[in-house]
NUNU-808421 format. One record per residue (C-alpha): residue in three letters; x, y, z. Coordinates in nm, 3 decimals, always signed. Example, Ala and Ser with C-alpha at 12.3 -4.5 7.8 and 13.67 -1.06 7.14 Angstrom:
BEGIN
<finu residuo="ALA" east="+1.230" north="-0.450" up="+0.780"/>
<finu residuo="SER" east="+1.367" north="-0.106" up="+0.714"/>
//
This chain:
BEGIN
<finu residuo="MET" east="-3.251" north="+2.487" up="-1.086"/>
<finu residuo="MET" east="-3.010" north="+2.779" up="-1.046"/>
<finu residuo="ASP" east="-2.913" north="+3.047" up="-1.293"/>
<finu residuo="ILE" east="-2.575" north="+3.202" up="-1.364"/>
<finu residuo="GLY" east="-2.503" north="+3.463" up="-1.099"/>
<finu residuo="GLU" east="-2.703" north="+3.287" up="-0.827"/>
<finu residuo="SER" east="-2.534" north="+3.156" up="-0.515"/>
<finu residuo="PHE" east="-2.595" north="+2.919" up="-0.227"/>
<finu residuo="ILE" east="-2.435" north="+2.829" up="+0.106"/>
<finu residuo="THR" east="-2.315" north="+2.481" up="+0.185"/>
<finu residuo="ASP" east="-2.069" north="+2.300" up="+0.408"/>
<finu residuo="ALA" east="-1.704" north="+2.365" up="+0.324"/>
<finu residuo="LYS" east="-1.651" north="+1.989" up="+0.285"/>
<finu residuo="ASP" east="-1.872" north="+2.002" up="-0.025"/>
<finu residuo="VAL" east="-1.592" north="+2.184" up="-0.207"/>
<finu residuo="ARG" east="-1.397" north="+1.859" up="-0.195"/>
<finu residuo="THR" east="-1.707" north="+1.680" up="-0.324"/>
<finu residuo="ILE" east="-1.707" north="+1.910" up="-0.626"/>
<finu residuo="LEU" east="-1.344" north="+1.823" up="-0.703"/>
<finu residuo="VAL" east="-1.410" north="+1.452" up="-0.656"/>
<finu residuo="LYS" east="-1.709" north="+1.464" up="-0.887"/>
<finu residuo="LEU" east="-1.512" north="+1.653" up="-1.152"/>
<finu residuo="LEU" east="-1.285" north="+1.348" up="-1.172"/>
<finu residuo="GLU" east="-1.552" north="+1.082" up="-1.134"/>
<finu residuo="GLU" east="-1.780" north="+1.239" up="-1.396"/>
<finu residuo="LYS" east="-1.478" north="+1.275" up="-1.627"/>
<finu residuo="GLU" east="-1.534" north="+1.647" up="-1.655"/>
<finu residuo="VAL" east="-1.156" north="+1.681" up="-1.619"/>
<finu residuo="ASP" east="-0.852" north="+1.452" up="-1.643"/>
<finu residuo="ALA" east="-0.684" north="+1.581" up="-1.330"/>
<finu residuo="ILE" east="-0.724" north="+1.807" up="-1.031"/>
<finu residuo="LEU" east="-0.474" north="+2.061" up="-0.907"/>
<finu residuo="GLY" east="-0.496" north="+1.967" up="-0.541"/>
<finu residuo="TYR" east="-0.306" north="+2.032" up="-0.221"/>
<finu residuo="GLU" east="-0.021" north="+1.882" up="-0.025"/>
<finu residuo="ILE" east="+0.071" north="+1.982" up="+0.329"/>
<finu residuo="ARG" east="+0.439" north="+1.955" up="+0.418"/>
<finu residuo="LYS" east="+0.590" north="+2.015" up="+0.763"/>
<finu residuo="THR" east="+0.319" north="+2.237" up="+0.911"/>
<finu residuo="ARG" east="-0.038" north="+2.332" up="+0.820"/>
<finu residuo="MET" east="+0.095" north="+2.664" up="+0.687"/>
<finu residuo="GLU" east="+0.314" north="+2.498" up="+0.425"/>
<finu residuo="ILE" east="+0.080" north="+2.417" up="+0.137"/>
<finu residuo="LEU" east="+0.206" north="+2.299" up="-0.200"/>
<finu residuo="PRO" east="+0.015" north="+2.226" up="-0.522"/>
<finu residuo="LYS" east="-0.020" north="+1.859" up="-0.616"/>
<finu residuo="LEU" east="-0.130" north="+1.675" up="-0.929"/>
<finu residuo="ILE" east="-0.429" north="+1.451" up="-0.852"/>
<finu residuo="THR" east="-0.566" north="+1.194" up="-1.097"/>
<finu residuo="GLU" east="-0.755" north="+0.973" up="-0.849"/>
<finu residuo="SER" east="-1.010" north="+1.112" up="-0.606"/>
<finu residuo="LYS" east="-0.876" north="+0.900" up="-0.319"/>
<finu residuo="ASP" east="-0.558" north="+1.110" up="-0.329"/>
<finu residuo="LEU" east="-0.741" north="+1.436" up="-0.259"/>
<finu residuo="ILE" east="-0.650" north="+1.546" up="+0.092"/>
<finu residuo="ASP" east="-0.945" north="+1.533" up="+0.332"/>
<finu residuo="PRO" east="-1.038" north="+1.784" up="+0.456"/>
<finu residuo="LEU" east="-0.913" north="+2.032" up="+0.200"/>
<finu residuo="PRO" east="-0.686" north="+2.295" up="+0.361"/>
<finu residuo="LEU" east="-0.912" north="+2.577" up="+0.247"/>
<finu residuo="SER" east="-0.873" north="+2.816" up="+0.539"/>
<finu residuo="GLN" east="-0.492" north="+2.791" up="+0.512"/>
<finu residuo="TYR" east="-0.501" north="+2.841" up="+0.137"/>
<finu residuo="PHE" east="-0.724" north="+3.146" up="+0.173"/>
<finu residuo="ALA" east="-0.499" north="+3.291" up="+0.445"/>
<finu residuo="TYR" east="-0.149" north="+3.208" up="+0.315"/>
<finu residuo="ASN" east="-0.173" north="+3.102" up="-0.051"/>
<finu residuo="TYR" east="+0.071" north="+2.834" up="-0.169"/>
<finu residuo="SER" east="+0.412" north="+2.835" up="-0.002"/>
<finu residuo="ARG" east="+0.718" north="+3.012" up="-0.136"/>
<finu residuo="MET" east="+0.743" north="+3.016" up="-0.520"/>
<finu residuo="ASN" east="+0.437" north="+2.799" up="-0.583"/>
<finu residuo="SER" east="+0.115" north="+2.913" up="-0.748"/>
<finu residuo="ALA" east="-0.174" north="+2.738" up="-0.918"/>
<finu residuo="SER" east="-0.099" north="+2.899" up="-1.254"/>
<finu residuo="LYS" east="+0.273" north="+2.817" up="-1.248"/>
<finu residuo="PHE" east="+0.216" north="+2.457" up="-1.139"/>
<finu residuo="TYR" east="-0.048" north="+2.392" up="-1.404"/>
<finu residuo="GLN" east="+0.161" north="+2.540" up="-1.684"/>
<finu residuo="LYS" east="+0.482" north="+2.361" up="-1.582"/>
<finu residuo="SER" east="+0.359" north="+2.030" up="-1.438"/>
<finu residuo="MET" east="+0.009" north="+1.953" up="-1.570"/>
<finu residuo="ARG" east="-0.063" north="+2.109" up="-1.907"/>
<finu residuo="ALA" east="+0.143" north="+1.873" up="-2.122"/>
<finu residuo="LYS" east="-0.015" north="+1.548" up="-1.996"/>
<finu residuo="PHE" east="-0.334" north="+1.667" up="-1.828"/>
<finu residuo="PRO" east="-0.458" north="+1.981" up="-2.003"/>
<finu residuo="LYS" east="-0.819" north="+1.931" up="-1.894"/>
<finu residuo="ALA" east="-0.795" north="+2.014" up="-1.526"/>
<finu residuo="GLY" east="-1.006" north="+2.132" up="-1.236"/>
<finu residuo="LEU" east="-0.860" north="+2.373" up="-0.985"/>
<finu residuo="ILE" east="-0.920" north="+2.630" up="-0.715"/>
<finu residuo="ALA" east="-0.747" north="+2.954" up="-0.805"/>
<finu residuo="ARG" east="-0.697" north="+3.304" up="-0.671"/>
<finu residuo="PRO" east="-0.791" north="+3.601" up="-0.892"/>
<finu residuo="CYS" east="-0.421" north="+3.668" up="-0.965"/>
<finu residuo="ASP" east="-0.378" north="+3.308" up="-1.084"/>
<finu residuo="ILE" east="-0.676" north="+3.353" up="-1.312"/>
<finu residuo="ARG" east="-0.525" north="+3.672" up="-1.451"/>
<finu residuo="ALA" east="-0.210" north="+3.468" up="-1.517"/>
<finu residuo="PHE" east="-0.410" north="+3.207" up="-1.707"/>
<finu residuo="ILE" east="-0.567" north="+3.483" up="-1.916"/>
<finu residuo="GLU" east="-0.224" north="+3.626" up="-2.005"/>
<finu residuo="LEU" east="-0.069" north="+3.283" up="-2.067"/>
<finu residuo="SER" east="-0.351" north="+3.205" up="-2.308"/>
<finu residuo="LYS" east="-0.239" north="+3.499" up="-2.526"/>
<finu residuo="TYR" east="+0.100" north="+3.333" up="-2.568"/>
<finu residuo="HIS" east="-0.055" north="+2.991" up="-2.643"/>
<finu residuo="GLN" east="+0.064" north="+2.847" up="-2.313"/>
<finu residuo="VAL" east="-0.283" north="+2.773" up="-2.174"/>
<finu residuo="ASN" east="-0.625" north="+2.714" up="-2.322"/>
<finu residuo="VAL" east="-0.862" north="+2.849" up="-2.059"/>
<finu residuo="ASP" east="-1.145" north="+2.641" up="-2.205"/>
<finu residuo="ASP" east="-0.959" north="+2.331" up="-2.082"/>
<finu residuo="LEU" east="-0.992" north="+2.447" up="-1.722"/>
<finu residuo="PHE" east="-1.278" north="+2.408" up="-1.479"/>
<finu residuo="ILE" east="-1.202" north="+2.703" up="-1.254"/>
<finu residuo="ILE" east="-1.329" north="+2.753" up="-0.901"/>
<finu residuo="GLY" east="-1.215" north="+3.108" up="-0.839"/>
<finu residuo="ILE" east="-1.191" north="+3.232" up="-0.483"/>
<finu residuo="GLU" east="-1.333" north="+3.563" up="-0.370"/>
<finu residuo="CYS" east="-1.002" north="+3.675" up="-0.231"/>
<finu residuo="PRO" east="-0.933" north="+3.827" up="+0.111"/>
<finu residuo="GLY" east="-0.564" north="+3.866" up="+0.025"/>
<finu residuo="SER" east="-0.294" north="+3.662" up="+0.195"/>
<finu residuo="THR" east="-0.036" north="+3.696" up="+0.468"/>
<finu residuo="SER" east="+0.304" north="+3.551" up="+0.547"/>
<finu residuo="PRO" east="+0.302" north="+3.195" up="+0.689"/>
<finu residuo="GLN" east="+0.659" north="+3.249" up="+0.809"/>
<finu residuo="ASN" east="+0.556" north="+3.551" up="+1.016"/>
<finu residuo="ALA" east="+0.252" north="+3.362" up="+1.143"/>
<finu residuo="THR" east="+0.483" north="+3.082" up="+1.261"/>
<finu residuo="LYS" east="+0.708" north="+3.331" up="+1.441"/>
<finu residuo="GLN" east="+0.417" north="+3.491" up="+1.624"/>
<finu residuo="LEU" east="+0.274" north="+3.154" up="+1.724"/>
<finu residuo="LYS" east="+0.613" north="+3.052" up="+1.861"/>
<finu residuo="ALA" east="+0.640" north="+3.377" up="+2.058"/>
<finu residuo="LYS" east="+0.297" north="+3.313" up="+2.207"/>
<finu residuo="GLU" east="+0.391" north="+2.947" up="+2.274"/>
<finu residuo="LEU" east="+0.101" north="+2.825" up="+2.060"/>
<finu residuo="ASP" east="+0.112" north="+2.498" up="+1.866"/>
<finu residuo="PRO" east="+0.021" north="+2.560" up="+1.500"/>
<finu residuo="GLU" east="-0.100" north="+2.202" up="+1.464"/>
<finu residuo="LYS" east="-0.379" north="+2.279" up="+1.709"/>
<finu residuo="ILE" east="-0.522" north="+2.548" up="+1.481"/>
<finu residuo="THR" east="-0.851" north="+2.448" up="+1.320"/>
<finu residuo="GLU" east="-0.927" north="+2.762" up="+1.121"/>
<finu residuo="GLU" east="-0.763" north="+3.081" up="+0.989"/>
<finu residuo="LYS" east="-0.944" north="+3.397" up="+0.885"/>
<finu residuo="LEU" east="-0.800" north="+3.726" up="+0.761"/>
<finu residuo="ILE" east="-0.966" north="+4.021" up="+0.931"/>
<finu residuo="ASP" east="-0.908" north="+4.398" up="+0.918"/>
<finu residuo="ASP" east="-0.637" north="+4.405" up="+1.183"/>
<finu residuo="GLY" east="-0.465" north="+4.072" up="+1.130"/>
<finu residuo="LEU" east="-0.515" north="+3.699" up="+1.118"/>
<finu residuo="GLU" east="-0.778" north="+3.544" up="+1.340"/>
<finu residuo="ILE" east="-0.708" north="+3.183" up="+1.428"/>
<finu residuo="THR" east="-0.918" north="+2.927" up="+1.609"/>
<finu residuo="ILE" east="-0.698" north="+2.723" up="+1.842"/>
<finu residuo="ASP" east="-0.815" north="+2.487" up="+2.115"/>
<finu residuo="GLY" east="-1.165" north="+2.618" up="+2.051"/>
<finu residuo="LYS" east="-1.065" north="+2.978" up="+2.124"/>
<finu residuo="LYS" east="-1.013" north="+3.281" up="+1.900"/>
<finu residuo="GLU" east="-0.672" north="+3.444" up="+1.888"/>
<finu residuo="VAL" east="-0.565" north="+3.739" up="+1.670"/>
<finu residuo="LEU" east="-0.214" north="+3.758" up="+1.525"/>
<finu residuo="LYS" east="-0.107" north="+4.108" up="+1.425"/>
<finu residuo="LEU" east="-0.020" north="+4.016" up="+1.069"/>
<finu residuo="PRO" east="-0.067" north="+4.255" up="+0.776"/>
<finu residuo="ARG" east="-0.153" north="+4.126" up="+0.433"/>
<finu residuo="PHE" east="+0.132" north="+4.117" up="+0.184"/>
<finu residuo="ASP" east="+0.202" north="+4.462" up="+0.037"/>
<finu residuo="ASN" east="+0.076" north="+4.367" up="-0.307"/>
<finu residuo="CYS" east="-0.246" north="+4.231" up="-0.151"/>
<finu residuo="GLN" east="-0.297" north="+4.561" up="+0.028"/>
<finu residuo="ARG" east="-0.272" north="+4.737" up="-0.310"/>
<finu residuo="CYS" east="-0.487" north="+4.485" up="-0.499"/>
<finu residuo="SER" east="-0.834" north="+4.600" up="-0.602"/>
<finu residuo="ASN" east="-0.905" north="+4.286" up="-0.807"/>
<finu residuo="ARG" east="-1.060" north="+4.069" up="-0.535"/>
<finu residuo="LEU" east="-1.300" north="+3.879" up="-0.759"/>
<finu residuo="PRO" east="-1.215" north="+3.636" up="-1.041"/>
<finu residuo="ARG" east="-1.227" north="+3.771" up="-1.397"/>
<finu residuo="ILE" east="-1.336" north="+3.433" up="-1.533"/>
<finu residuo="ALA" east="-1.454" north="+3.122" up="-1.349"/>
<finu residuo="ASP" east="-1.709" north="+2.842" up="-1.362"/>
<finu residuo="LEU" east="-1.782" north="+2.874" up="-0.991"/>
<finu residuo="THR" east="-1.661" north="+3.114" up="-0.727"/>
<finu residuo="LEU" east="-1.591" north="+3.028" up="-0.365"/>
<finu residuo="ASP" east="-1.611" north="+3.246" up="-0.055"/>
<finu residuo="LEU" east="-1.543" north="+3.109" up="+0.294"/>
<finu residuo="VAL" east="-1.756" north="+3.247" up="+0.577"/>
<finu residuo="ASP" east="-1.728" north="+3.098" up="+0.927"/>
<finu residuo="GLY" east="-1.660" north="+2.746" up="+0.810"/>
<finu residuo="LYS" east="-1.923" north="+2.756" up="+0.539"/>
<finu residuo="ALA" east="-1.876" north="+2.783" up="+0.163"/>
<finu residuo="ARG" east="-2.060" north="+3.042" up="-0.046"/>
<finu residuo="ILE" east="-2.068" north="+2.909" up="-0.400"/>
<finu residuo="THR" east="-2.174" north="+3.124" up="-0.694"/>
<finu residuo="ILE" east="-2.255" north="+2.994" up="-1.042"/>
<finu residuo="LYS" east="-2.046" north="+3.187" up="-1.295"/>
<finu residuo="SER" east="-2.076" north="+2.995" up="-1.624"/>
<finu residuo="GLU" east="-2.308" north="+2.766" up="-1.815"/>
<finu residuo="ARG" east="-2.060" north="+2.486" up="-1.758"/>
<finu residuo="GLY" east="-2.060" north="+2.549" up="-1.385"/>
<finu residuo="LYS" east="-2.439" north="+2.564" up="-1.376"/>
<finu residuo="ASN" east="-2.476" north="+2.236" up="-1.566"/>
<finu residuo="PHE" east="-2.220" north="+2.060" up="-1.348"/>
<finu residuo="ILE" east="-2.379" north="+2.162" up="-1.017"/>
<finu residuo="GLU" east="-2.715" north="+2.042" up="-1.150"/>
<finu residuo="LYS" east="-2.560" north="+1.717" up="-1.272"/>
<finu residuo="ILE" east="-2.411" north="+1.624" up="-0.935"/>
<finu residuo="GLY" east="-2.721" north="+1.741" up="-0.747"/>
<finu residuo="LEU" east="-2.537" north="+1.969" up="-0.506"/>
<finu residuo="LYS" east="-2.776" north="+2.192" up="-0.318"/>
<finu residuo="GLY" east="-2.741" north="+2.427" up="-0.027"/>
<finu residuo="SER" east="-2.931" north="+2.685" up="+0.168"/>
<finu residuo="SER" east="-3.029" north="+3.024" up="+0.031"/>
<finu residuo="ASP" east="-2.751" north="+3.282" up="+0.031"/>
<finu residuo="ASP" east="-2.867" north="+3.537" up="+0.287"/>
<finu residuo="LEU" east="-2.511" north="+3.674" up="+0.303"/>
<finu residuo="LYS" east="-2.488" north="+3.780" up="-0.061"/>
<finu residuo="GLU" east="-2.535" north="+4.154" up="-0.016"/>
<finu residuo="LYS" east="-2.327" north="+4.165" up="+0.301"/>
<finu residuo="ARG" east="-2.035" north="+3.986" up="+0.134"/>
<finu residuo="LYS" east="-2.068" north="+4.200" up="-0.177"/>
<finu residuo="ALA" east="-2.032" north="+4.509" up="+0.040"/>
<finu residuo="HIS" east="-1.737" north="+4.348" up="+0.222"/>
<finu residuo="PHE" east="-1.539" north="+4.292" up="-0.096"/>
<finu residuo="GLU" east="-1.631" north="+4.633" up="-0.235"/>
<finu residuo="GLN" east="-1.486" north="+4.785" up="+0.082"/>
<finu residuo="LEU" east="-1.169" north="+4.576" up="+0.049"/>
<finu residuo="GLU" east="-1.128" north="+4.702" up="-0.306"/>
<finu residuo="THR" east="-1.193" north="+5.063" up="-0.203"/>
<finu residuo="ASN" east="-0.935" north="+5.034" up="+0.076"/>
<finu residuo="ALA" east="-0.686" north="+4.884" up="-0.168"/>
<finu residuo="ARG" east="-0.730" north="+5.163" up="-0.422"/>
<finu residuo="GLU" east="-0.683" north="+5.425" up="-0.151"/>
<finu residuo="PHE" east="-0.372" north="+5.250" up="-0.016"/>
<finu residuo="ALA" east="-0.228" north="+5.208" up="-0.366"/>
<finu residuo="GLU" east="-0.288" north="+5.572" up="-0.452"/>
<finu residuo="LYS" east="-0.114" north="+5.678" up="-0.132"/>
<finu residuo="VAL" east="+0.202" north="+5.472" up="-0.183"/>
<finu residuo="PHE" east="+0.224" north="+5.542" up="-0.556"/>
<finu residuo="SER" east="+0.172" north="+5.914" up="-0.501"/>
<finu residuo="GLU" east="+0.450" north="+5.921" up="-0.243"/>
<finu residuo="TYR" east="+0.684" north="+5.770" up="-0.503"/>
<finu residuo="GLU" east="+0.563" north="+5.984" up="-0.794"/>
<finu residuo="ASN" east="+0.593" north="+6.304" up="-0.591"/>
<finu residuo="MET" east="+0.964" north="+6.249" up="-0.537"/>
<finu residuo="THR" east="+1.205" north="+6.438" up="-0.757"/>
<finu residuo="ASP" east="+1.359" north="+6.249" up="-1.048"/>
<finu residuo="ALA" east="+1.683" north="+6.217" up="-0.851"/>
<finu residuo="GLU" east="+1.505" north="+6.087" up="-0.541"/>
<finu residuo="ARG" east="+1.311" north="+5.828" up="-0.741"/>
<finu residuo="PHE" east="+1.625" north="+5.713" up="-0.919"/>
<finu residuo="ASN" east="+1.824" north="+5.686" up="-0.596"/>
<finu residuo="LYS" east="+1.552" north="+5.483" up="-0.427"/>
<finu residuo="PHE" east="+1.510" north="+5.255" up="-0.727"/>
<finu residuo="PHE" east="+1.883" north="+5.207" up="-0.779"/>
<finu residuo="SER" east="+1.955" north="+5.145" up="-0.409"/>
<finu residuo="ASP" east="+1.688" north="+4.874" up="-0.412"/>
<finu residuo="ILE" east="+1.778" north="+4.686" up="-0.728"/>
<finu residuo="LYS" east="+2.155" north="+4.692" up="-0.676"/>
<finu residuo="LYS" east="+2.097" north="+4.462" up="-0.377"/>
<finu residuo="CYS" east="+1.992" north="+4.186" up="-0.619"/>
<finu residuo="ARG" east="+2.187" north="+3.862" up="-0.567"/>
<finu residuo="LEU" east="+2.094" north="+3.720" up="-0.908"/>
<finu residuo="CYS" east="+1.947" north="+3.418" up="-0.727"/>
<finu residuo="GLY" east="+1.661" north="+3.375" up="-0.976"/>
<finu residuo="ALA" east="+1.390" north="+3.333" up="-0.712"/>
<finu residuo="CYS" east="+1.172" north="+3.602" up="-0.871"/>
<finu residuo="ILE" east="+1.195" north="+3.435" up="-1.212"/>
<finu residuo="ASN" east="+1.119" north="+3.092" up="-1.070"/>
<finu residuo="ALA" east="+0.816" north="+3.230" up="-0.885"/>
<finu residuo="CYS" east="+0.672" north="+3.435" up="-1.172"/>
<finu residuo="PRO" east="+0.370" north="+3.259" up="-1.329"/>
<finu residuo="LEU" east="+0.429" north="+3.442" up="-1.658"/>
<finu residuo="CYS" east="+0.792" north="+3.329" up="-1.695"/>
<finu residuo="TYR" east="+0.708" north="+3.030" up="-1.913"/>
<finu residuo="CYS" east="+1.013" north="+2.986" up="-2.139"/>
<finu residuo="PRO" east="+1.145" north="+2.627" up="-2.120"/>
<finu residuo="VAL" east="+1.498" north="+2.771" up="-2.127"/>
<finu residuo="CYS" east="+1.541" north="+3.117" up="-1.977"/>
<finu residuo="ASP" east="+1.822" north="+3.307" up="-2.149"/>
<finu residuo="VAL" east="+1.861" north="+3.536" up="-1.849"/>
<finu residuo="GLN" east="+1.903" north="+3.241" up="-1.615"/>
<finu residuo="ALA" east="+2.132" north="+3.060" up="-1.859"/>
<finu residuo="LYS" east="+2.363" north="+3.361" up="-1.890"/>
<finu residuo="ARG" east="+2.369" north="+3.402" up="-1.512"/>
<finu residuo="LYS" east="+2.462" north="+3.038" up="-1.459"/>
<finu residuo="ALA" east="+2.729" north="+3.062" up="-1.728"/>
<finu residuo="LYS" east="+2.878" north="+3.367" up="-1.549"/>
<finu residuo="GLU" east="+2.812" north="+3.578" up="-1.859"/>
<finu residuo="LEU" east="+2.572" north="+3.800" up="-1.665"/>
<finu residuo="ASP" east="+2.688" north="+3.910" up="-1.323"/>
<finu residuo="ASP" east="+2.569" north="+4.269" up="-1.295"/>
<finu residuo="PRO" east="+2.265" north="+4.287" up="-1.061"/>
<finu residuo="VAL" east="+2.124" north="+4.604" up="-1.218"/>
<finu residuo="LEU" east="+2.146" north="+4.469" up="-1.572"/>
<finu residuo="TYR" east="+1.999" north="+4.136" up="-1.458"/>
<finu residuo="TRP" east="+1.707" north="+4.310" up="-1.289"/>
<finu residuo="MET" east="+1.641" north="+4.543" up="-1.583"/>
<finu residuo="LEU" east="+1.648" north="+4.259" up="-1.836"/>
<finu residuo="LYS" east="+1.377" north="+4.086" up="-1.638"/>
<finu residuo="MET" east="+1.174" north="+4.406" up="-1.614"/>
<finu residuo="VAL" east="+1.194" north="+4.476" up="-1.987"/>
<finu residuo="HIS" east="+1.094" north="+4.118" up="-2.063"/>
<finu residuo="MET" east="+0.794" north="+4.101" up="-1.827"/>
<finu residuo="SER" east="+0.679" north="+4.463" up="-1.802"/>
<finu residuo="ASP" east="+0.356" north="+4.424" up="-2.003"/>
<finu residuo="ALA" east="+0.275" north="+4.076" up="-1.871"/>
<finu residuo="CYS" east="+0.282" north="+4.126" up="-1.493"/>
<finu residuo="ILE" east="-0.046" north="+4.029" up="-1.324"/>
<finu residuo="SER" east="+0.046" north="+4.173" up="-0.982"/>
<finu residuo="CYS" east="+0.049" north="+3.847" up="-0.789"/>
<finu residuo="GLY" east="+0.336" north="+3.977" up="-0.574"/>
<finu residuo="LYS" east="+0.530" north="+3.650" up="-0.573"/>
<finu residuo="CYS" east="+0.849" north="+3.816" up="-0.702"/>
<finu residuo="GLY" east="+0.858" north="+4.050" up="-0.405"/>
<finu residuo="ASN" east="+0.749" north="+3.796" up="-0.146"/>
<finu residuo="VAL" east="+1.022" north="+3.544" up="-0.233"/>
<finu residuo="CYS" east="+1.310" north="+3.793" up="-0.269"/>
<finu residuo="PRO" east="+1.576" north="+3.707" up="-0.007"/>
<finu residuo="VAL" east="+1.697" north="+4.069" up="+0.012"/>
<finu residuo="LYS" east="+1.345" north="+4.217" up="+0.019"/>
<finu residuo="ILE" east="+1.361" north="+4.413" up="-0.306"/>
<finu residuo="PRO" east="+1.003" north="+4.542" up="-0.359"/>
<finu residuo="ASN" east="+0.991" north="+4.394" up="-0.709"/>
<finu residuo="ASP" east="+0.612" north="+4.388" up="-0.715"/>
<finu residuo="PHE" east="+0.594" north="+4.760" up="-0.632"/>
<finu residuo="TYR" east="+0.813" north="+4.857" up="-0.929"/>
<finu residuo="TYR" east="+0.619" north="+4.627" up="-1.161"/>
<finu residuo="ASP" east="+0.298" north="+4.789" up="-1.045"/>
<finu residuo="ILE" east="+0.446" north="+5.131" up="-1.121"/>
<finu residuo="VAL" east="+0.524" north="+5.016" up="-1.476"/>
<finu residuo="SER" east="+0.178" north="+4.856" up="-1.511"/>
<finu residuo="ARG" east="+0.023" north="+5.194" up="-1.429"/>
<finu residuo="ARG" east="+0.236" north="+5.354" up="-1.701"/>
<finu residuo="ILE" east="+0.130" north="+5.088" up="-1.953"/>
<finu residuo="LEU" east="-0.237" north="+5.132" up="-1.865"/>
<finu residuo="GLU" east="-0.203" north="+5.506" up="-1.913"/>
<finu residuo="ALA" east="-0.011" north="+5.484" up="-2.240"/>
<finu residuo="PHE" east="-0.178" north="+5.186" up="-2.409"/>
<finu residuo="LYS" east="-0.507" north="+5.142" up="-2.217"/>
<finu residuo="TYR" east="-0.395" north="+4.784" up="-2.159"/>
<finu residuo="GLU" east="-0.466" north="+4.603" up="-1.832"/>
<finu residuo="THR" east="-0.307" north="+4.262" up="-1.788"/>
<finu residuo="GLY" east="-0.533" north="+3.971" up="-1.706"/>
<finu residuo="LYS" east="-0.852" north="+4.158" up="-1.783"/>
<finu residuo="ALA" east="-0.977" north="+3.967" up="-2.087"/>
<finu residuo="VAL" east="-0.853" north="+3.689" up="-2.314"/>
<finu residuo="GLU" east="-0.925" north="+3.892" up="-2.627"/>
<finu residuo="ASP" east="-0.717" north="+4.195" up="-2.524"/>
<finu residuo="LEU" east="-0.388" north="+4.220" up="-2.712"/>
<finu residuo="PRO" east="-0.061" north="+4.282" up="-2.524"/>
<finu residuo="PRO" east="+0.080" north="+4.611" up="-2.658"/>
<finu residuo="ARG" east="+0.408" north="+4.460" up="-2.785"/>
<finu residuo="THR" east="+0.248" north="+4.189" up="-3.001"/>
<finu residuo="MET" east="+0.255" north="+4.239" up="-3.377"/>
<finu residuo="LYS" east="-0.126" north="+4.237" up="-3.393"/>
<finu residuo="ALA" east="-0.146" north="+4.520" up="-3.141"/>
<finu residuo="ILE" east="+0.128" north="+4.718" up="-3.320"/>
<finu residuo="LYS" east="-0.041" north="+4.677" up="-3.660"/>
<finu residuo="ALA" east="-0.378" north="+4.776" up="-3.513"/>
<finu residuo="ALA" east="-0.221" north="+5.089" up="-3.361"/>
<finu residuo="LEU" east="-0.057" north="+5.184" up="-3.693"/>
<finu residuo="GLN" east="-0.389" north="+5.152" up="-3.874"/>
<finu residuo="GLN" east="-0.567" north="+5.396" up="-3.642"/>
//
């Protein structure tokens, strides 16, 4: 019998067993699974209601290394494609997805109690497109890769039984992210050399692991992995402070010119809105006005989006990663998030009970102080 907070090491294939058992034991109605498209790097979320449809083996090393492709995320897919018919769902989610679920719950878009969450202990992610380019330059076949692993100086791949390192940085927002561990979860998952480190994080998770009889070996890596993620978070805080300080130390005119020169490049394509897990409106007025040719100014379009989402951003970085003209959207949102934290002591995605500063409850509470 294991207690909350305890962990064990098992084969990575047992992660699929957990998802299968969630369905078979009727713990959930559906699983947010995976679909691989053209190459192993192109992973999309998929609704699974029968265990036979769960891909085998699960593409865990790709998911850890690259995340879902393009505009896809676990939180966006669940909210748009699963919640209405299959609210009780099991899923593997990154910490930023979990922060999105926490924020969506405050707007009655998600009930986190409906979810059985396996949260990953996150190494960050890198660009699958850039990985493909480097593999092509090295004349390496991506379909011969058997494992990916993010390391300090790039992406280590196992191909034809040999290790190869691609000089790939993590996405900028991942380099700034000091939230490597899930805020809420039933279980957490860490991949180490083809093995899965599973940690019990809730009573529900504890009871389920006991129910299905899943056991592993003792976790002799616990302290080492704890130190590893603490170092990742320290590095991220130092990197973030460096890049934010460089921006803050500019003159007002320099900051404005940089900001304006970036956002005026906007093509009004809507990719950032489509990728954002917190853009949940069934009909987006900003998109509707753009399509109706009533909104054609890129600066106004960008600022409308910023004003709308400024206190909801969970720093997933999708808006920057999908931008076709490389506007560092995520950087500017992080700047605003720092301002909001300073002014209102509000951190998005931290806790379900925290009130967003623009809600009436938060405003009334502030007026009563």
